[in-house]
C-alpha positions in Angstrom: -27.3 32.2 11.4 -27.5 29.9 9.0 -24.9 27.6 8.6 -23.4 24.4 6.1 -20.9 22.3 7.6 -19.0 19.7 5.1 -16.1 17.3 5.1 -15.5 14.3 3.7 -15.5 11.1 6.9 -13.1 11.6 9.0 -13.2 15.3 9.8 -14.7 15.9 12.1 -17.7 17.6 11.6 -19.7 15.4 14.5 -17.2 17.2 16.7 -16.6 20.2 15.1 -20.8 20.7 14.8 -21.9 20.0 18.2 -19.3 22.3 19.4 -20.1 25.5 16.8 -24.0 24.7 17.7 -22.9 25.4 21.0 -20.5 28.5 20.9 -23.2 30.0 18.8 -26.1 28.8 20.7 -27.9 27.1 17.4 -29.3 23.8 16.8 -27.3 21.2 15.7 -29.1 19.4 12.5 -27.6 16.3 11.2 -29.3 13.9 8.8 -28.4 10.9 10.6 -30.2 11.9 13.5 -33.3 13.4 11.8 -33.5 9.4 10.4 -33.2 8.0 13.5 -35.3 10.3 15.4 -38.2 9.8 12.6 -37.8 6.4 12.4 -37.6 5.8 16.1 -40.8 8.1 16.4 -42.7 6.1 13.7 -43.5 9.6 11.4 -44.7 8.9 8.0 -41.3 9.7 7.0 -39.5 7.4 9.2 -41.4 4.6 7.9 -40.3 5.4 4.2 -36.9 5.6 5.1 -36.5 2.2 7.3 -38.2 0.5 4.7 -35.8 1.8 2.4 -32.7 1.7 3.9 -33.8 -2.3 5.2 -33.8 -3.1 1.8 -30.2 -2.0 1.3 -31.1 1.4 -1.0 -30.2 5.4 -0.4 -33.0 7.6 1.0 -34.1 9.7 -2.3 -33.3 13.4 -2.3 -37.5 13.9 -1.3 -37.4 12.0 1.6 -34.4 13.4 2.9 -35.4 17.6 2.4 -38.1 17.3 3.8 -37.3 16.1 7.0 -34.7 18.9 6.7 -37.6 21.2 6.2 -39.2 19.5 9.2 -36.8 19.7 11.2 -36.0 23.5 10.1 -39.1 24.7 10.4 -39.3 24.4 14.5 -39.1 26.9 17.1 -35.4 26.6 18.4 -34.1 27.3 14.5 -35.8 30.1 14.2 -32.9 32.3 14.8 -30.5 29.7 12.7 -29.3 26.3 13.0 -26.2 24.1 11.9 -26.5 21.7 9.1 -24.5 18.7 9.5 -25.0 15.9 6.3 -27.3 17.9 4.2 -27.3 19.1 1.6 -25.1 15.9 0.5 -25.3 16.7 -3.2 -26.5 19.9 -5.9 -29.7 18.4 -6.1 -30.8 19.0 -2.8 -28.1 22.8 -2.2 -30.8 23.9 -4.6 -33.8 22.5 -2.6 -32.2 24.0 0.5 -31.8 27.4 -1.1 -35.4 27.3 -2.0 -36.5 26.7 1.6 -34.7 29.1 2.8 -35.9 31.8 0.0 -39.6 31.1 1.2 -38.9 31.9 4.7 -37.1 35.0 3.4 -33.7 33.7 4.5 -30.2 32.6 2.7 -27.4 30.8 4.2 -24.7 32.5 5.7 -21.3 30.6 6.1 -20.0 26.8 4.5 -17.4 25.6 6.4 -15.1 23.0 4.7 -13.8 20.9 6.2 -10.5 19.6 4.5 -8.0 17.1 4.9 -5.9 14.3 3.0 -7.2 11.5 2.1 -3.8 9.5 3.8 -5.2 11.1 7.0 -8.9 10.2 6.9 -7.7 6.9 5.7 -5.4 6.5 8.9 -8.5 8.1 11.4 -10.8 5.7 10.3 -9.4 2.6 9.9 -6.9 2.6 12.8 -9.8 2.6 15.2 -11.1 -0.2 17.3 -14.2 -1.1 19.0 -14.9 -3.2 21.7 -17.3 -6.2 20.8 -18.2 -6.3 24.5 -19.5 -2.2 24.5 -19.4 -0.3 20.9 -19.1 2.2 23.5 -15.1 1.6 24.1 -13.4 2.6 21.4 -9.4 2.7 20.9 -7.6 4.0 18.0 -3.8 2.4 17.0 -1.9 5.6 16.9 -3.8 8.1 18.6 -5.2 6.4 21.3 -3.8 2.2 22.0 -5.0 0.0 24.4 -2.6 -1.2 27.3 -2.8 -4.7 26.1 -2.5 -5.2 22.0 -6.7 -5.9 20.6 -7.7 -6.2 24.7 -10.3 -2.7 25.4 -8.7 -1.3 28.9 -12.1 -1.0 30.5 -13.9 -4.3 30.7 -11.4 -6.8 28.8 -13.2 -7.7 25.5 -11.4 -8.4 22.1 -10.7 -5.2 20.1 -11.9 -5.8 16.9 -11.7 -3.4 13.4 -15.6 -2.7 12.5 -16.0 -3.4 8.6 -17.0 0.2 8.6 -13.7 1.1 9.2 -11.8 -0.9 6.8 -9.8 0.6 5.0 -11.5 -0.3 1.3 -14.7 0.4 2.7 -12.9 4.0 3.8 -12.1 4.5 0.3 -15.2 3.9 -1.0 -16.9 6.3 0.9 -14.5 8.8 0.2 -15.1 7.7 -3.7 -18.7 8.8 -3.1 -17.7 12.0 -1.0 -15.9 12.8 -3.9 -18.5 12.3 -6.9 -21.8 13.5 -5.2 -20.7 16.0 -2.1 -18.1 18.0 -2.9 -19.3 19.4 -5.9 -21.4 21.8 -3.2 -18.6 23.3 -2.4 -17.8 25.0 -6.0 -21.8 25.2 -5.9 -21.0 27.5 -3.0 -17.8 29.1 -3.4 -19.6 30.7 -6.7 -22.0 32.3 -3.9 -19.3 33.6 -1.6 -20.0 31.5 1.0 -17.6 28.9 1.5 -14.7 29.0 3.9 -12.0 26.0 4.1 -10.8 25.4 7.6 -7.7 22.9 7.8 -8.9 19.6 10.1 -5.3 18.7 11.1 -5.1 20.5 13.8 -6.3 19.9 17.8 -10.1 20.4 18.2 -10.3 23.3 20.0 -7.7 25.1 16.8 -10.3 23.6 14.3 -12.9 25.1 15.8 -11.7 28.4 16.5 -10.7 28.5 13.2 -14.2 28.1 12.2 -15.3 30.5 14.1 -12.8 33.5 12.8 -14.0 32.3 9.4 -17.9 33.2 10.1 -19.1 36.4 9.3 -18.5 39.3 12.2 -22.3 39.7 13.1 -22.6 36.5 13.1 -19.5 35.5 15.2 -20.1 38.0 17.3 -24.2 37.1 18.1 
């Protein structure tokens, strides 16, 4: 099965992608992971991405599509995959359709994780990260430290990352609404979209996502 997972920042796409990919025995293909892997391996595409990002630019659609195409062509993706972060706009969605058609395939489902904007801001802006070890993370509402501003694990100072500030989150949401959200309408016209409420416990969101898949995929 071939699935696209879409939703705004803070909707839990990474968590759900990993759980669904494991449940369905298909690879989780994340554009962020692809960028990092190609950069670390020094591939030609990776060199292009590194140069672009170092100058503060956006990776062009053709480079992103080329990376995704290369990953989808690997043997472990022969029976399907779950795409996370790709496509990010209509142009990439059309390119994906073309790539799949060349191999005689098509998407089976598009799962749209729906979450109110204020909840996105609450989730992301509430994060606090340890300055000594960034793997130690807390949340002012969901997982507060025992002592405000102090890491429970190592005693380091907890800070809000610049990326997690409310104004930054709202800018990211504006970009999502402008660039990525239109692909939901594009895929809805093809009858592929299932909307999954993402304001729920993780296991419940996963269950709803599985139930939304075509029966042949859900039971595979």
